[in-house]
C-alpha positions as CSV (number, residue, x, y, z in Angstrom):
1,M,0.3,0.0,0.6
2,T,1.6,3.6,-1.8
3,G,1.4,5.8,1.4
4,D,0.3,10.0,1.2
5,F,2.6,12.8,2.4
6,T,-0.1,14.1,4.5
7,T,-0.1,10.0,6.4
8,A,3.7,10.1,6.0
9,L,4.3,13.4,8.3
10,L,1.7,12.4,10.7
11,L,3.5,9.4,11.7
12,T,6.6,11.0,11.9
13,A,5.3,13.9,14.1
14,A,3.8,10.7,16.3
15,A,7.3,9.0,16.3
16,G,9.5,12.6,17.1
17,L,6.7,13.5,20.2
18,S,6.8,10.0,21.9
19,T,9.7,11.7,23.7
20,T,6.7,13.8,25.3
21,I,6.4,9.6,26.7
22,G,9.6,9.5,28.7
23,S,9.4,13.2,29.7
24,A,6.3,12.1,31.7
25,L,7.7,8.8,32.9
26,G,10.6,11.1,34.5
27,L,8.2,13.5,35.6
28,L,5.9,10.9,37.6
29,V,8.8,8.1,38.8
30,Q,12.3,10.3,38.0
31,R,13.2,6.5,35.7
32,P,11.9,3.6,34.3
33,G,13.8,0.5,35.3
34,R,17.1,-0.4,33.2
35,R,15.9,-3.9,33.0
36,F,13.0,-2.4,30.8
37,L,15.0,0.5,29.5
38,G,18.0,-2.4,28.1
39,F,14.8,-4.6,26.6
40,T,12.9,-2.2,25.1
41,L,16.2,-0.2,22.9
42,G,17.4,-4.3,22.0
43,F,13.7,-4.5,20.1
44,S,13.8,-1.4,18.3
45,A,17.3,-1.8,17.3
46,G,16.1,-5.9,15.9
47,V,13.1,-3.8,14.8
48,M,14.9,-1.2,12.2
49,T,18.0,-4.0,11.5
50,L,15.6,-6.2,10.4
51,V,13.7,-3.5,7.8
52,S,16.7,-2.4,6.5
53,F,17.8,-5.5,5.7
54,V,14.2,-7.5,4.7
55,E,12.7,-4.3,3.1
56,L,14.4,-1.3,2.1
57,L,17.8,-2.2,0.8
58,P,15.8,-5.4,-1.1
59,G,13.3,-2.5,-2.8
60,S,16.9,-0.4,-3.7
61,V,18.5,-3.6,-4.6
62,E,15.7,-4.3,-6.9
63,V,15.9,-0.1,-8.8
64,L,19.3,0.4,-9.0
65,G,21.1,-2.6,-8.8
66,F,23.4,-3.9,-6.3
67,G,26.2,-1.8,-6.8
68,Q,24.8,1.4,-6.6
69,A,22.2,0.6,-3.3
70,H,25.1,-0.3,-1.3
71,L,26.7,2.6,-2.8
72,A,23.8,4.7,-1.2
73,F,23.3,2.3,2.3
74,F,27.2,3.2,3.2
75,A,26.7,6.6,2.2
76,G,23.4,6.6,5.2
77,M,25.7,5.2,7.2
78,T,28.6,7.8,7.3
79,V,26.1,11.0,7.0
80,Y,24.6,8.8,10.5
81,F,28.6,8.6,11.8
82,L,29.2,12.4,10.9
83,I,26.8,13.6,12.6
84,D,27.2,11.3,15.6
85,L,30.9,12.6,15.7
86,L,30.0,16.2,15.5
87,V,26.9,15.9,17.8
88,P,27.6,13.4,20.3
89,H,24.3,12.5,23.0
90,E,23.8,10.1,25.8
91,Y,20.9,8.1,27.2
92,L,19.8,9.0,30.7
93,G,21.9,6.2,32.9
94,Q,24.8,5.7,30.6
95,H,26.8,8.4,33.2
96,D,24.4,9.1,36.1
97,H,24.8,11.8,37.2
98,P,26.2,12.9,41.4
99,G,23.3,13.9,43.6
100,G,24.8,17.0,44.7
101,E,25.4,18.5,41.5
102,R,24.5,22.3,41.3
103,S,20.8,23.2,39.4
104,G,23.2,24.9,37.0
105,E,25.1,22.1,35.7
106,L,22.1,19.9,35.5
107,M,20.2,22.9,33.2
108,R,23.3,22.9,31.2
109,V,23.5,19.0,31.0
110,G,19.6,18.9,29.9
111,L,19.6,21.2,27.1
112,L,22.6,20.1,26.0
113,V,21.3,16.5,25.8
114,A,18.1,18.8,23.7
115,L,19.9,19.9,21.7
116,G,21.7,16.6,20.5
117,I,18.7,14.4,20.6
118,G,17.5,17.0,18.1
119,I,20.1,17.0,15.6
120,H,19.7,12.6,15.9
121,N,16.0,12.8,15.5
122,F,16.6,15.2,12.3
123,P,17.3,11.9,9.8
124,E,15.4,9.6,12.2
125,G,12.5,11.5,10.7
126,M,13.4,11.7,7.3
127,A,13.4,7.7,8.2
128,T,10.0,7.8,9.2
129,F,8.9,9.5,6.4
130,V,10.5,7.9,3.4
131,G,9.3,4.3,5.0
132,A,5.6,5.3,5.4
133,L,6.0,7.0,1.4
134,Q,7.1,3.8,0.2
135,D,4.2,1.7,2.2
136,T,2.0,3.0,4.9
137,K,2.6,0.0,6.7
138,L,6.1,-0.1,6.3
139,G,6.1,3.6,7.8
140,V,4.4,2.6,10.5
141,A,6.6,-0.4,11.7
142,I,9.5,2.0,11.8
143,A,7.5,4.8,13.6
144,V,6.7,2.4,16.3
145,A,10.5,1.4,16.6
146,I,11.6,5.2,16.5
147,A,9.0,6.2,18.8
148,I,9.8,3.5,22.0
149,H,13.6,4.3,21.4
150,N,12.6,8.1,21.8
151,I,11.0,7.4,25.5
152,P,14.0,7.0,26.8
153,E,15.8,10.1,25.2
154,G,12.7,12.6,26.5
155,L,13.8,10.8,30.1
156,A,17.0,12.0,29.4
157,V,15.5,15.7,28.7
158,S,13.4,16.1,31.5
159,A,14.7,14.5,34.7
160,P,18.0,17.0,34.6
161,I,15.6,19.9,33.3
162,Y,12.9,19.2,36.4
163,A,16.1,18.5,38.8
164,A,17.5,21.5,38.0
165,T,14.6,23.8,38.0
166,G,11.6,22.4,39.7
167,S,9.1,23.2,37.5
168,R,7.6,20.5,35.6
169,G,6.7,21.9,32.8
170,K,9.5,23.4,31.2
171,A,11.0,19.8,31.6
172,F,8.4,18.5,29.5
173,L,8.2,21.8,26.7
174,W,12.1,21.0,26.5
175,S,11.2,17.5,26.0
176,A,9.1,17.9,23.4
177,F,11.2,20.6,21.8
178,S,13.7,17.8,21.3
179,G,11.1,15.6,19.3
180,L,9.8,18.0,16.9
181,S,13.0,18.0,14.7
182,E,12.0,14.4,13.7
183,P,9.0,16.3,11.5
184,V,11.0,19.3,10.7
185,G,13.0,16.7,9.4
186,A,10.3,14.8,7.2
187,L,9.6,18.1,6.2
188,L,12.1,19.2,4.5
189,A,12.7,15.7,2.7
190,G,9.1,16.1,1.4
191,L,9.7,19.7,0.5
192,V,13.0,18.4,-1.0
193,L,12.4,15.1,-2.2
194,W,8.9,14.8,-3.4
195,P,9.4,17.0,-6.8
196,F,11.9,14.2,-7.7
197,L,11.0,11.5,-6.4
198,G,10.5,9.0,-9.4
199,P,11.3,5.3,-9.3
200,V,15.6,6.0,-9.1
201,M,15.4,8.8,-6.4
202,M,13.3,6.4,-4.4
203,G,15.8,3.7,-5.0
204,W,18.8,6.0,-3.3
205,T,16.5,7.4,-0.6
206,L,15.5,3.8,0.2
207,A,18.9,2.8,0.9
208,V,20.4,5.9,2.4
209,V,17.6,5.4,5.1
210,A,18.2,2.0,5.8
211,G,22.1,2.9,6.2
212,I,20.9,5.2,8.6
213,M,18.7,2.9,10.6
214,V,21.2,0.5,10.9
215,A,23.9,2.9,12.2
216,I,21.4,4.3,14.8
217,S,21.0,0.2,15.6
218,L,24.8,-0.2,15.7
219,D,26.2,2.7,17.3
220,E,23.6,4.3,19.6
221,L,20.5,1.2,20.5
222,I,22.3,-1.4,21.0
223,P,25.4,0.3,23.1
224,A,23.0,2.7,24.7
225,A,20.8,-0.8,25.5
226,K,24.1,-2.3,27.6
227,S,25.3,0.7,29.3
228,F,21.4,0.0,31.0
229,G,23.0,-3.0,32.7
230,S,22.1,-5.9,31.5
231,D,24.2,-8.7,29.6
232,H,21.6,-10.6,28.3
233,L,18.3,-8.1,27.6
234,P,19.5,-6.2,24.8
235,I,19.9,-9.2,22.6
236,V,16.8,-10.9,23.9
237,G,15.1,-7.4,23.0
238,V,17.1,-7.4,19.0
239,I,15.9,-11.2,19.1
240,V,11.8,-10.2,19.9
241,G,12.0,-7.1,18.2
242,M,13.7,-8.8,15.1
243,A,10.6,-11.7,15.1
244,V,7.6,-9.6,15.5
245,M,8.9,-7.7,12.4
246,A,9.4,-10.8,10.5
247,L,6.0,-11.8,11.6
248,S,4.5,-8.5,10.4
249,L,5.7,-8.3,7.3
250,H,4.9,-12.0,6.4
251,L,1.3,-11.6,7.4
252,L,0.7,-7.9,5.9
253,R,2.4,-9.7,2.5
């Protein structure tokens, strides 16, 4: 089922604004369990990796051929690597802040995390948008995977800002702001790509998006999942995520 511009944009907005779920968790319970985070981040990585190698990259190979499709795939990985190199960011829990840290420093940490996450979310928005344009059901699958891993990102933004200011409103708004870059990325992709989105451009875009999502999974999600202190739950999450995604793709065919 081919997607349309509005549906793709709405799915991207929903995925991006799931940071507010993490923000709400941070304001209500301060921090969800480490085992839960390890599993869900692994699950998200499994979904995104399987979608990339089973749907996006093969679709690109079909249009462009093996060589060009893989060139575009590695270009996508390189783009994400450069973003990560220039603007690193961390999940809350990778480095716990001392309890006596000053409020000014906590506020600075929260704002820097918000900025870093916002920039990282930009290509994720493009990935969701392009996947949804290719097929609405595929776009839903990518949006769900990205939404799952955006939850701890929202938590990473809201917790230090709430601790620094005591304001639930400020913490929630900054968390929402970090997720808004996803629909902005989708809108930019739509404005730039939409007039040229023939088969060849779609083939290149699918492969680039696949590379971005694999890079996110390997460089960000799995290491973050492992950092929450569980040796086995992240890989269990990856396996379950892949299995659920494979089953859903099979049922949708």
